[in-house]
N, C-alpha and C positions, 0 to 999 in steps of 0.2 A: 423603602420607601421613599421619598420625594423629599430633598431639603426642604423644599417649599411648603408640605404639606405639616413640618414638624412645628410646633406651638411651643417658642421660649418657655423654658419653667418662669420666668417674672411674670410674662400672661396671664397663666395657667394661679399664680399665686395672686395678682390683680383683681383677676376675675372669681378665686375661690374663697378669696377672705371676707367680701362680702356674703354671698352666700352660705356662709357657712356660720360666721354672724346672724343670718336670718334664720338658718334649721335653729342653732340654739334658742333665739327668740319663738319661733316656734314650739320645740318642746318646750321650754321655761311655761309659756301661756298655758298651753295644754295640758301642764303638770297641774295646774293652779297653784303652782310655790307664788304667787303673788293676786292678792285680792286684784277686781277688773279695773278700780279705783286708782291703783298705780301703775300697774303694767297691763295695755291692751295687747289684742293678738295680730297679729300680720293681717288676716282678712280685715278687722274691726276698722284697723288704720287704712286699708286699700278698699274700703267700702266709704269712710270719710273721703279722701280724694274725689273719689268720684262724685260724693252727693258734692262736694265745693267748683267741683268742674261743671256741672249740671247745670249748679243756680248761679254760676259766672263768679262765686264770692273769690276762688283761686284768682282769676284771671284779675280782676279788680284790684285788690289786693299787690297782686305784685306789680302790674301798673304802675302803680302808686308808686312802690318800693323803687322800682326800676328808675321813675322820675323825678324821684329825690336823689336818688344816686347818681345820676347824671349830671343835674348841675349842681350836690355838693361838689364831686368828684372835681369839675369841670373848674370852680374855680378855687378850690383846694390847691391841686396842679397848678394851675396857672401861680397862684400866690408863690407856692412854694417853689419853682423855677426860678422867677424873680427874685426874689430875699433871698435864694441862694447863691444863684449869681454875683447879687449886690453882696452879699456876707465875705463871697470868695474873690470878688475883684478891686474890693474897697477897704482902705485898714478903716478907713475913717468911718464905717459901717459895722467892719468889724468890733471894733474897740466899742461901739454905740450900742452894739445889740448881741453881737455873740456870748458874752456873761447873761443877758435877758435870755436868748433864744437857747441857749444847751439849761439851764436852768428848769425852764418852762417845760419844756420836752418832754421831761423826766415823768411829767404827770399824768394819769391816766386820763383817758379824753372824757369817759363817763363822770369824771370828778368835778369838769365844767358846765355840765348841765343842769345844778343850779341855778347856779351863776346868769348863763345863757337864756336862763325862763324869765328871771328877771328882769332882763335886758328889754328881748324881746319877745316873751309869752310864749305858748304853745303854739302856733300857727307853721306854716310852712317854714318862714322863716328863719326858724329856730332850729327843725330840722335839717337845712341845708346847709346853714352857717353848722352846725357839729357835725355835717360830714364835712364840710370843708375844710375844719380844725383837724380831724382826721388823718385826710389826708394832705395836705401843708407840710405837718411838720416830717412824715417821712421823705418828701418830696424834695423839703428844701436842705434838708438834713446829706441826702443821696447826689443833692449838685453842688453843696461844698464841699464834699470829698471828692468829687470829679472835680471839679476846677482846682483844688489844690494839688489833686495828682497830675496834675498836667506840669510837665520839665517846662521851667521859668525860663530854658531856652528858647523855646518855642517865642514868649512873648519879647525876651531881647532882641532876637531877630527879627519880630516885629517893628519892635521900636527900635530898629538900625534903617531897616528900610523906607518906615512913615508909614507904615500900613492903619488905615482909617479902622476904629474900634469898630464898624458897625462888620467890616472883613475881617477883623478878627475874629471876632466875635462867630460870626457864622461860617467862617471857612478852616477857622483852628479851634478853636475852643468850643465849638458845639461836638464836631465830628468827634472829638476826644475824651467829651464827658457823656458819651451816648450811652455806653454800658451801664455806667454807675449810674448814671439820669434812668432809665429804664427800668435798672433792679428796683432802686425808692418809688417811682411809680407805680410798678408790679404791688410793692408789700403797702402803697397806698393804698390800690384800688379795694385789696382785700380787708384791710382795715377799717376804710371808709366801710364794706359792707357791713361788718359786723360791728361796728358804731351803729348805724342804720338801723339794724333790726333790736340793736338791746334800745335804743332809742324809743322805737316803734314799740315795745314794752309798756314802755313808763311812758308817755305822752303821745300820742296818736288817737286816730280814730280811723284809720286805716293803714293798709301796709301788712306783708309778711308778720312783723312781729305783735303787733296790733290783732291779726289775726289768731294767734294764738294766746296772747292777753284773753281775747272773748273766751276761747275753748278753757283757757282754764278757769276762769268764773263762772262759768256753762256749765264745770265738770266733765268736757268732753275732752278727753285725755287723748283721744283718735283724732280732734281735730288738731291738739298740740302735737303729736307727732308728726302728721301732715306738714305744721309748718317746719316742725326741726328737720325735717326730708329736703323740705323745699329750700327752705334756708340754707345748708349744707350743699346743695344737689345747684346751686347757684350761685354761691362762692365757689364751686369745684370748677366752674364752666367759666366763672370771668377768670380766675387763675389760670387758667390752661390754655385759654382763648388769647389772653397778655403776652401766655408765654412762648406760645408761638409767632406772636405777632411781634417778638423782642427777638428768637431766633430769625422771623424774616430781614428785620430792622439793623439786624448785627452780620445779616451775613459777609458783607465783606468785611470785616476785617479777618474771616478765613480765605476769601478769597486769592 
């Protein structure tokens, strides 16, 4: 048999594990081990999937969620990059804000929701800020670690030759910190999506999380399962897509 036709064992496992889970799910529901109010069958979920696609409900909710993610993630990552650079390059900024940053980043993002609701209400601004906060901390931390990982000799040489700050940042600092920063941004993207869905479950009138909440309120567990599957699939695609982008952007390190 040609080597090109041999499928690696890892591929079989990757494809087989979801299929095995689906088969177990089907067997359990067919055997009636749990009532339909607790666990619905794969056929019911598939029918609900077709229902929300036909009605346009899924597209509407998904569009709203991705819109919020794009804005919140952009703001959070930008602020995290700037703050991380300032924290790593300035001893004054580090002394003033370093301890506070290290303390606040330990607090779960969802714990900020009640406070943010008091300040911003429950409109779109609140949702975008929650996402921005979720993306801010991993990006800032990875940027800070990346800057601190740059050898001091790089800066000493730049100081000797009186390299302008802009040139020092764009030609030395950024290339040296790209891998660490990209890892943080990737983590920020995943975290932002998780926090968004959780926030939509609590305070939203649209979005994937709210679709799940409305399904719960109407005792439509099949709609809830559709939301769970969609949320997991979107999260997987976002992470895998950014992973491929990360490989392309750091290809020069192995060249």
